[in-house]
C-alpha positions in Angstrom: -15.2 -6.7 -4.1 -15.4 -4.6 -6.9 -12.1 -3.0 -7.4 -12.9 -0.7 -10.1 -15.3 1.4 -7.1 -12.0 2.8 -5.7 -9.2 3.1 -8.9 -9.3 7.1 -7.8 -9.3 8.7 -4.6 -12.2 10.9 -5.9 -14.7 8.1 -6.3 -13.6 6.2 -2.9 -14.4 9.6 -0.8 -17.3 10.3 -3.0 -19.1 10.9 0.7 -16.1 11.2 3.2 -14.5 13.6 5.3 -11.9 16.1 3.7 -8.5 14.3 5.2 -5.4 16.3 6.6 -2.4 14.3 7.7 -3.9 12.6 10.8 -6.9 14.6 11.2 -8.8 17.5 10.7 -10.3 20.7 12.0 -14.0 19.5 10.8 -13.5 16.5 12.8 -12.1 18.3 16.3 -15.5 20.6 15.9 -17.2 17.5 15.7 -18.2 16.6 12.6 -17.9 12.8 11.1 -18.6 10.5 8.1 -22.1 8.5 8.9 -22.8 6.2 6.0 -26.1 3.5 5.9 -26.5 4.3 2.7 -28.8 1.6 0.4 -26.2 -1.5 -1.2 -24.6 -0.2 -4.0 -26.0 -1.3 -7.9 -25.2 -4.8 -8.3 -23.5 -6.0 -5.2 -25.4 -8.9 -3.2 -25.9 -7.7 0.3 -25.0 -10.4 3.0 -27.8 -12.9 4.1 -27.6 -11.4 7.9 -29.3 -8.3 7.9 -27.5 -6.2 11.2 -28.7 -3.4 12.9 -27.1 -0.9 15.2 -24.2 1.9 15.1 -20.6 1.7 15.5 -18.0 5.0 16.3 -14.6 5.4 15.2 -12.4 7.8 15.4 -8.6 9.0 14.8 -5.8 9.1 12.0 -7.0 10.3 8.6 -3.6 8.9 7.2 -5.5 5.3 8.1 -9.0 6.9 7.3 -8.8 6.8 3.6 -8.9 2.3 4.1 -11.4 2.9 6.7 -13.5 5.2 4.1 -13.2 3.2 1.6 -14.8 0.3 3.9 -17.4 2.1 5.2 -18.5 2.8 1.6 -18.5 -1.4 0.9 -19.9 -2.1 4.0 -23.4 -0.1 3.7 -24.1 -2.3 0.8 -23.4 -5.3 2.9 -25.3 -4.3 6.0 -27.3 -1.0 5.1 -29.0 -0.5 8.8 -26.0 -0.1 10.1 -24.8 3.5 10.5 -20.7 3.8 11.2 -19.6 6.7 12.2 -15.8 8.2 11.7 -14.5 11.1 12.8 -10.4 12.2 11.9 -9.5 13.9 15.3 -5.6 12.9 14.1 -4.3 9.7 15.9 -3.6 11.4 19.4 -7.1 13.1 19.5 -8.5 9.8 18.1 -7.2 8.0 21.1 -8.4 10.7 23.5 -11.9 9.7 22.2 -11.2 5.8 22.6 -9.9 6.4 26.4 -13.3 8.6 26.8 -15.5 5.6 25.9 -17.0 7.4 23.5 -16.0 4.9 20.4 -15.5 1.1 19.6 -12.3 1.5 17.3 -9.6 4.1 17.1 -7.8 4.4 14.0 -3.9 5.0 13.9 -0.9 5.5 11.7 1.6 4.9 15.0 1.6 2.6 18.2 0.2 3.4 21.2 1.9 5.7 23.4 2.6 4.3 27.0 0.9 7.4 28.7 -2.3 6.6 26.5 -2.3 3.0 27.6 -1.9 4.5 30.9 -5.1 6.4 30.7 -7.0 3.0 29.0 -5.9 1.0 31.8 -7.3 3.7 34.6 -10.4 3.8 32.5 -11.3 0.2 32.4 -11.0 -0.3 28.8 -9.1 -3.5 27.7 -7.8 -2.6 23.8 -6.7 -5.4 20.7 -4.4 -3.5 18.3 -4.8 -4.7 14.6 -2.4 -3.9 12.0 -4.2 -2.7 8.7 -1.4 -1.9 6.1 1.5 -0.3 5.0 2.6 3.3 4.6 5.8 5.0 3.4 5.8 8.3 5.3 6.7 10.6 2.0 9.0 13.5 1.9 7.4 16.1 -1.0 8.9 19.2 -2.9 7.9 21.7 -5.4 8.2 20.4 -8.8 11.0 23.4 -9.8 12.8 22.3 -6.9 15.8 19.9 -9.0 18.0 20.0 -6.8 16.9 17.9 -3.4 16.6 14.8 -5.3 17.5 12.7 -2.8 18.2 13.0 0.8 20.0 11.0 3.5 18.7 11.0 7.4 21.4 13.1 8.7 20.4 15.7 5.8 16.7 15.2 7.0 17.9 16.4 10.5 19.4 19.3 9.1 16.6 20.7 7.6 13.7 20.2 9.9 15.4 20.3 13.5 15.5 24.1 15.3 18.9 25.0 15.7 17.8 29.0 16.5 19.1 29.9 13.1 17.5 30.7 9.7 18.2 28.0 7.0 18.9 27.8 3.7 19.1 25.2 1.1 22.6 26.3 0.6 22.9 25.6 4.1 22.5 21.8 4.0 24.5 21.8 0.7 26.6 24.6 -0.5 25.5 23.9 -4.5 21.8 24.5 -3.4 20.4 27.8 -4.1 21.0 30.5 -1.3 17.4 30.8 -0.5 15.4 29.9 2.5 13.5 26.6 2.9 10.5 27.3 3.9 8.4 24.6 5.7 5.1 22.5 6.2 4.6 19.8 8.4 1.0 18.0 10.2 0.3 19.3 13.1 0.8 17.8 16.4 -2.1 15.5 17.1 -0.7 14.1 13.6 0.4 10.2 14.6 2.4 11.2 10.7 4.3 13.8 13.0 4.7 11.8 15.9 6.7 9.3 13.5 8.9 11.8 11.5 9.7 12.9 15.5 10.6 9.6 16.8 12.3 8.4 13.5 14.2 11.6 12.0 13.9 14.2 14.6 15.1 12.0 17.5 12.7 13.8 20.0 14.8 17.2 18.8 12.4 19.9 18.1 10.8 20.9 14.8 11.6 24.0 13.3 9.9 27.1 14.6 9.2 28.7 11.7 7.3 25.5 9.7 3.3 25.6 9.4 1.8 23.1 11.0 -1.5 21.8 9.6 -4.0 18.8 10.7 -5.1 19.1 6.9 -2.9 17.4 4.0 -4.5 19.4 1.5 -3.3 22.7 3.4 -0.2 21.3 3.3 -0.5 19.6 -0.2 -1.2 23.7 -1.2 1.9 25.1 0.8 4.3 22.7 -1.2 3.1 23.3 -4.4 3.1 27.1 -4.3 6.4 27.8 -3.0 9.5 27.0 -5.3 11.4 26.5 -2.0 9.0 24.7 0.2 9.2 21.1 1.8 6.9 18.9 3.4 5.8 15.5 4.2 2.7 13.2 5.2 1.5 9.8 4.0 2.6 8.4 0.9 -1.0 7.7 -0.4 -1.6 12.1 -0.4 1.4 11.9 -2.1 -0.3 9.7 -5.1 -3.8 11.5 -5.1 -1.2 14.9 -5.7 2.0 13.7 -7.6 1.0 16.3 -10.3 1.4 19.0 -8.0 4.9 17.6 -6.1 7.9 16.0 -6.3 8.8 12.9 -4.1 12.2 13.0 -2.4 14.6 9.7 -2.1 15.7 9.0 1.5 19.0 7.3 1.7 18.7 7.0 -2.5 15.2 4.9 -2.1 11.9 6.0 -3.0 8.6 5.4 -1.8 6.6 3.1 -3.8 4.6 -0.1 -3.4 7.4 -2.5 -3.7 10.0 -0.7 -1.9 7.5 -0.1 1.3 6.4 -3.9 1.1 10.1 -4.9 0.4 10.9 -2.7 3.7 13.6 -1.2 1.5 12.2 2.3 2.4 13.9 3.3 5.6 13.5 4.2 8.5 9.7 5.5 6.7 8.1 3.1 6.1 5.4 2.4 8.9 2.5 0.0 9.2 -1.3 1.6 10.3 -3.4 -0.1 12.4 -7.1 0.5 14.1 -7.3 -0.7 17.8 -10.6 -2.2 18.8 -12.6 -1.9 22.1 -12.6 -5.5 23.5 -15.8 -5.3 25.2 -17.3 -3.2 21.3 -16.2 -6.7 19.8 -18.0 -8.9 22.4 -21.1 -6.9 22.9 -21.7 -4.7 20.1 -22.6 -7.3 17.4 -22.3 -4.3 14.6 -19.3 -3.4 15.6 -17.8 -7.1 15.3 -19.5 -7.3 12.0 -17.6 -3.7 10.7 -14.2 -4.6 12.4 -14.2 -8.1 10.5 -15.6 -6.8 7.3 -12.6 -4.4 7.6 -10.0 -6.8 8.0 -11.4 -9.2 5.1 -11.1 -6.1 2.8 -8.2 -3.8 3.9 -5.7 -4.9 1.3 -7.9 -4.4 -1.3 -8.7 -1.3 0.1 -5.1 -0.4 1.1 -4.3 -0.8 -2.4 -6.7 1.1 -4.2 -5.8 4.2 -2.2 -2.5 4.3 -2.6 -0.9 2.3 0.1 0.5 -1.3 0.4 -1.6 -4.3 1.7 -0.1 -6.8 4.3 1.1 -10.4 3.9 -2.4 -12.4 3.6 -1.2 -14.3 7.0 -1.1 -10.9 8.6 -4.5 -10.4 7.9 -6.0 -14.7 8.7 -3.9 -13.8 12.3 -5.6 -10.3 12.7 -9.5 -12.3 12.0 -8.4 -15.2 14.0 -7.5 -12.5 17.3 -10.9 -11.0 15.9 -12.5 -13.9 16.7 -11.0 -14.5 19.9 -12.8 -11.4 21.4 -16.2 -12.7 20.9 
């Protein structure tokens, strides 16, 4: 694996989609990334050449990993067309349930209702873990007060209570200025995870600007001194010159704290869900997912996430082999 190809997100995503928190407007309009480029210079192609197509969709928190894998896989199997949409975790599962995709990327576990719909559709699936992420709370660089927030303070900030909130409502020593909110959209697995872990099912503040495009969230927070937002750790790393990251319960998200499980409760695993029949009947789909598991650790680290323990990838490969 040529790690030097992935030292920046720009290099990784040279032909990829514009990504959102867990979705993008372009993906929802049917735009996918398709990669069947020739092998990269100096890279040995795989001995066995395959032909065929593979289709996936889902979380754009996961998408930087998958897009990096797609770029590398094109060198090994240039005659396999891999199409990856970014409709968000929920949107990806909708396509998975409809039988439109071979795999579905997710930044949360599948919901009971999604599982039930897959059962009704006669689609058997398998969950495969890819990496760890630390959902990151960010503020404007001029914000020199909200450096370390407790879960209780995050709840007070983000839960709708029918009142306009100011920073001074959270801490009297903070500015008497209205809080401005930027959040992933409701199709986002990141939104779902934040709702479950922080909001505990309560309503998000109604004044929040919601977007399926993380770039919009970055622009919003970086452009307003009183703004706050949240999204995946890789997007913070890509824009850390424009944002300040907030500690949660005294712990800052980074590779070490996420991997060690110290960054709680906002550390989370990232997944891909595969259709069992596709792994059995579509040799190209099986080969691409196998390649993904073999390289997910390197790709995760390259784009700013945290690799799983090696035994987890070994377990995933054994599980995948059992589906063939």
